[in-house]
N, C-alpha and C positions, 0 to 999 in steps of 0.2 A: 468317784469319776469327775473330773475336774471339768469343765464345759468352756472351750475355750472362748478367747475372743473375738468376735469377729473383724474380720480382715476385710478393709476395702477393696474393692474388686480393681481389676485395671481399667474396666468400662469408666468406673466413678475417676481415678486419678485423670483418666483421659481426657473425662469432660472438664474438670479440675484444671487441666493443665491445657486444654483449649480457650476456657473462659478467660483464665489469666493472659493468656498472648492474644484474645480479642480487645481483652481490655488495653493491655500496652499499645495496638494498634490503633486501636479510638482516641488514645490519649495522643497517640501521634498525629491522628489526621483533623482532628478535629469535628464540630459538628457538620452534619452533612444536608447542604440546602432543602430546604421542602416546600411542595406547595402551600401555599395560605389560601384563605378563602377568595382573595383577591384576583390569584391565579400568580402571581409574583413569587420570588422568596427571601426569603431571608439570609442576608449576608454574612459571611463569614466576619467577627468581633477584629481577629485578625489581619485583612486583607486578603485581598485572592491571590497572590504570588510570592514567594521568596525573593529574597533579594536578588538581585543579577537577572531575576528573569521579568520580560514582558508578558501582561494581557494579553490573547487573543480572542476576540469575541467572534463567532461565528455564527449570523443571524438566518435561521430557513422558518422557513414556512410553517404554520400550524399542521400537526399531524393528533393521529386520536389518542396517543399515546405516550407521555409523558415519560412515563416509565421505561420504555422502549429507548425512548433518547436517553434518557439519563445513563441505561447498561451503555449503549454505543459510548459515551461518552466517558465513563468509567473505566473502559478497558483503553480507549485513547489516552487514557491520564487526564481526563479532563472533570467540567462538573457542567450540568447541563441544567437552565432555568427554562420555566415559563413565565414569560412577559403578559400582561394584561391584553394588549391583541390577541391571545392565545400564541403566537409566532415563538419560537426554541431558540436560546439563548445559551449557546457554548462555548464555554472558558477554557483556555487553557493558556497555563503558562508554560510560556516558549524560552529556550536558553537560543543562546546566538546561531550557532547551529547543531545540526544533529549528529547524534555519533554514527558514523558505521556500522551496520550491526555484525556481531563475531562472527568470522569466517574461515573455512581450512587453508592453510597456507598453500600456495600451489607454486609449484617448480615452476623457476624463468621458463625453462623449454617445455613446459605444458600449457602454459598462458596463451589463450586462445586470444589470435591478434598478432601473438609476437612477444617474444622475450622482452622488448623493451618498454613492455607494457606491464611490465610488472613492477607499477612505481608506487610510491607515497606521493609525488610532486609531480611538478608540470615535466612534461616530455617533450621536446621539440631538437629538430635536426633541420636549424637554420645558416644556409649562406652568409659570409661576408657581409654586414651593413644592415642584415635583418634584424630588427629590435624584438625584443622578449615579446610575447603575447600579455595583454593587459591584463594586470592584477585581479581580478575579481574575489567575490566571496563565497565562491560554489565550491561545497566539499570536492564534485567528481563532475568532468565534462570532458567530453570527447570531439573535434572538429577535425569532419572529414570529406573528401568528395563525392558524393551520392553516387556517381560513374564508375567510378574507379575502385572504389571503396580503400582511396588509399588515407590513414589517418595522417592530419598534419599536425596535429597537437595534440595532448590527453591530458587529464590532470585526474590521478587515483580510477583509472577508468574501469577497473575492475573491482571500487569498492560495494559492500551490499549494502544499499539504502533504496528507504519507501519509497516507489515511484510515483504513489499516487494517481492522477487519471492521468497520465503518460501508458497507465497498463489500456488503459481501453484500446491501444493502437494494437496490442495481443488480442485483445477481446476480435476486434473489428476483425484481425487477419483471419481467424478461425471459421465467424458468423459470416462473413461477404460469400466466402466460397460453395457454403451450405445452404445458403437460405436462399430461396429468391426472393426479390426484391418486392415483387405486390402479393407475397402472402400475408393473410390480414392475422393482425394479433389484436387480439381482447386486449384490455388491462386489465387488472387484477390490485388487489388489494396491496401484497406484496411490493409492488410495483411504487404506488402512490405514498409507502412509509418509509421508504428507502431515503436515509440520512443525505444529508449534505444537497448540493444541486441537482435542482430536479427539471426536466423540461415542461412537464405541464400534463402526463399520464393520468387520465380518470380512470376510476372502477367502470367497466364496460365499457367504454370508447374505444372503437374502432381504429386501428392504424397498419400500414403496412409495414412490411419490413423497412423499406427505404425512409420513412417517416422516423422511424425508432432511429436508424444510421444517423440522418441527420439531426435527430433530438443528442444522440452519442459524441458526434464525431466535433458539430459544431458547439454546441449549449454544454457538452459535457456532462449529459443527463446519466445519475446513475440511476431513476427510474427505466430510462430505455436501456441500458445495460443489463435489465436484470426481467424486462419483458424480451430483451434478444436470448436471454438466457431461458426463457421460459420456452420460446420459438424453438430454438435449439434444440431439447431434451430435458431441461434441469440446468441447476446451476454446476452440479456436480458432474456431470456429462461434459459442459463447456468447459472449467474447470481443468479435467482431463486432459480434456485436445488441447486445452491450452497449454500445458506444461511437454504436454507430448511435440507440439510445435514449435516451443520455445525451443525443445531438445535438437528435433529435426536442424534447428537455424543456426545451433553453436549457442543459444544464448544459455550456458551453465549455471549462470550466476544467478536465475529467474526461478521464482518459487510463484504462483498464481494462486491467491487465496479469496478473491474475491473480484469478478469480471468488473466490476467499478474501479476498481483501483483504490478504495476505499479500505485505510489499514486495516489489515489484519493479521492475526498471528502466523507468523509461518511465512510472509510475503517479505518478497525482495526483486533489485533487480538493481542492475547496475547503468550509468554511463552508455559504457560498451554494449551492452545487452539493448538499452531500448535502443542504440544507434541500426543493432542488426533486424528487430522490432520492425522500425520506421524505414528502411532499405526494403523488406520486404512487401508492408503494404502500401507504399508509393508505388506499387507494379500493378497494383489492383486498381482500374481506373474508375470503381463503384466507390474505391475511397478517394484518389488525386482527386478527382471531380468535387468529391464535397469538402475536402479540406481546405480548395481554394474558394469556397464560396464565403461571403461577406455575412448574408443573410439567406433565410429557408423561412418557408412558411411551414406552421405546423397544426393539425388538425386542432380543431377547438376540444374534442371528444363532448361527454355527456354534461349538462351543467343543470342545477334547477329550473324547472317552466317559469315563466312569467305569466300572469293574468293577462290579455287583453281588453282594451275599451272600445266598445262602438261609440256609434253617433249618437248620441245623446246622454250619455255619461253610464250607459251600462258596462259594468264589468263583467266578464265571460272568463270564471277558469280554464284554466288549460286541460285538455284532455289526458294527460301524462303528466306527470310528479317531473321528467329528466325531458328536456330536449337537447340536439347535437350544438355546439357550441359553434361560434364563426373560427376559422383559420385564423391564425395569427404568427405575429413573425417571431423570430426564433435571432441571436446574432453569433457570429464565430467567437470564441471565447480566446483565440491565438491574438496574445499582443501585439504582437508584430506585422499580421495583417491588416493591410492598408495603412501602416505608419513606414517600414523596412521597402524598399525596392524589389520585387522579383521573388515575393513571399510565396509559396507553392503549397503549405505545409508547415506541421503536423497536428501537434497535438500540445497544448499544457498542460498542470496539472498545479493541484495544492492540497494539502490536508495539516492540518495543525503539528501532526510528529514528521511529514515528510518534509515539510518546508516547499519553496516554489520547484518545481520542477519543469523540465520543458523540452521538447524535440521541435525545430524547426529548418524547413528547406528552403533555401535562398536561392534562385536562377538568374544569373545578370552574365551576360553575355554568351559564352561556349561553355560555362561553367557553373555546377550548381556546387553548393556547400550545404552539409547537412552539419548541426549541432545540438548537444543532446548535454542538457545542465542537470543536476541533481543538488537538493540538500542547502538551497539558497535562502537567505534572510530575507533579501531583496525582493523586488519584484522581477520580473523575466525579464520585462524587454532592455533597460540597459546593461544590463552584463551582455547579454545575449547582443546586443547590437555592436559593443565593445568587441568582440570578439568576432564575430561575421565581418567588421568593416577589417581587423586586422588579418583574417581570413585571404579576402579578397585583395586586399593591398599586398598581399608578399606571397599569394600560392606559389608562384612560379617560380619563386626563390626556397621554399621549403621542400625538403627531404621529407619523405614518410617512416614514420615510426612504429609502423604497424598495417594491417590490413584490415578492413573487415570482411570476413573469410564470406566463401560461398555458400549458399544453402543446402547443407547436408555435407560442408567436409570436414567438419571439426568434430572429433568425438570428443567425449565428456573425459575431464582430465581424470587423471588416476584418484588425485586428493579429494576430489569432488563427488567419486563411486563410479568412477570408471574403469576398464579396464587396464591390468596392470601392463607397464611397457615393457619393463626389465628387473633383475630380483631385486637392485638396488632401487627402484621405485616403490618396487611393493612395499619393502621393509621402511623405507621414507612414510609410505604412503598409510603405514599401519601404527605409527606412530606420534603422538599429539609434537607439535610443532610449534615456532613461533607464530605472531599473529600475522594474518594473508593481506600482502602488498596492500594499501590503503585502507585495512580495516580498523585501524586503531584500534583495534581490540583483543579481548584473550582470547591464545589457543582452542579450537574446538579440536579434537579427532578425530581423524580423516575416517572412514569405512576402509576395513581391513579387506586386502585383498581375494582373502578368502572367500568373500563374500560371490554375492552375483557377479558376472560378467560386466555388468552398465545396470544401472539403475532404470528401474519401471517405470513412467511416468505417476502411479498412484503412488509408488516408493518415492519419490521428490517428494510429492505433497506431503505424504505422513514425515517425513523427516523434516522439512521446513515446518513443518505445523510445531511438533515435538522440539525443533531447535530452539525456534521463535517464542516459544508457551513461556519460558520462564523470563526471557527478555523484554516480553512485551506486558509483564505486569508493574501496575505501579510498585515503588519503590517501598511502601510502608506492608503490603498485602506481601511481598518476599521477604520482609523483616518480620511477619505477623507468621506467616509459615514457619520457617526457620525455628520462631521462639518458641512454636507450638511442636515443634519437634524436640528441640531440646529440651522443655520441660516434661514432654511426654516420655522420651528417656529416661529422664533424673527419676519419674513417678515410678518407670517400672523397674531402674535399679536399687530405687527405693524397698520396693515391694519384697523383690528378689533377695535382698540384707535382709528384711524385718522376719520373712518366713524364715530364710538361714539361720539366725539367731535364735529363733520360738523354736524351731526342731533341734538344736542345738543344746537348749535347757529344759529337753522335757517338756514345751507347751502343749503338743499334739500327742495326748493319748488314747490308748486302744482303751 
């Protein structure tokens, strides 16, 4: 009886394939900076960024865990390192402008706000003699009359882009009606470990919902967003409510995945949607009154207690390790407030991937203009001022190119999962089409009309996360995964062929 040779199992081949893929990926990425004994990191030998990219450094205060920050930085396509003082330096290599996310193509007659908003460029309707709007670096913008909802000019208004902290307007739109401004919230560790901008919540410190709204709206504190989420019932509950509220507004380009607006897989919005959200939130007095404040005071929270010195030089130890710190001033981050006349709101934003985003509302005379901008590599103020100047100078001679729809009046387009309107729409909705106007990306097949009549908020979140997961991964990770799959398939195929040949030769005998 012949003893057959041992054939490597599929698991062993899979491990080998994975190892090979990781070697390929590691060779592409290069060494990952690691903290040395001094708390700084070792730079890469080849420099931080590729040709044509600009390094961007975001310095944040010290946090308990560098590993946590590194994980977040890697997810966002950057690298975080710890400096000698314990602060975190997050490096991201930036291109000139962000590329819109892939989105289903929506037929012009289904576009929320009107068919003229199905555009990949600038759209206006100007009387004779009215100049074109200024050329800005924004990937997308909307300029509208806040009171009437008429859109005076737009550029890629429905392109899917990362909203950054402008998404906090949707957070506020949900939490303000639901929470009592006098409700007390105790600071938690998850608040203090928030990435990016923090207003200064401390563990165990006590804050009213009103305090947290000041931190959210003026200071753009991500820690305030997370504290408000806990007061609401948790992040999951808040995100579900945020996505549901976006749907009732007609903001079907929006999927919220982090209440702070920090970049997260599946998250996106559009300049049109931000205009809808801003118009709604500015009707809430608790938001509008705060958005116009240049400053506010924020509770000091709990800080280490200091010993006291009595007459004669005797030092008395504190009775407790922590004490209440004095309140401190926080400033409004709106770059136009105090610079441009008539500014009444609403919110700024920035992340390395989203670049600069902005929502501004300005009232001059009897007219209030609303501007939303996304994806600008430049600071918000100069370009927003240029567009506002043009709008106020020419508003009387501009004809609307679309409208900000009334709350509850815009059903979900069938291409985005809404109910089918006709057999023709059903057919087109179930078939992959070209890129969505303004997306600049490859097409994504829309949901079939045979599915639910309208996607639920939870379904929208899940679909958004799944659609954004692959695109949110760094290129090297995607190539590594693809390489692993190819090698695994090759290994399994080789194993099958090998077994077939052995059987054909009678290698396996009873």
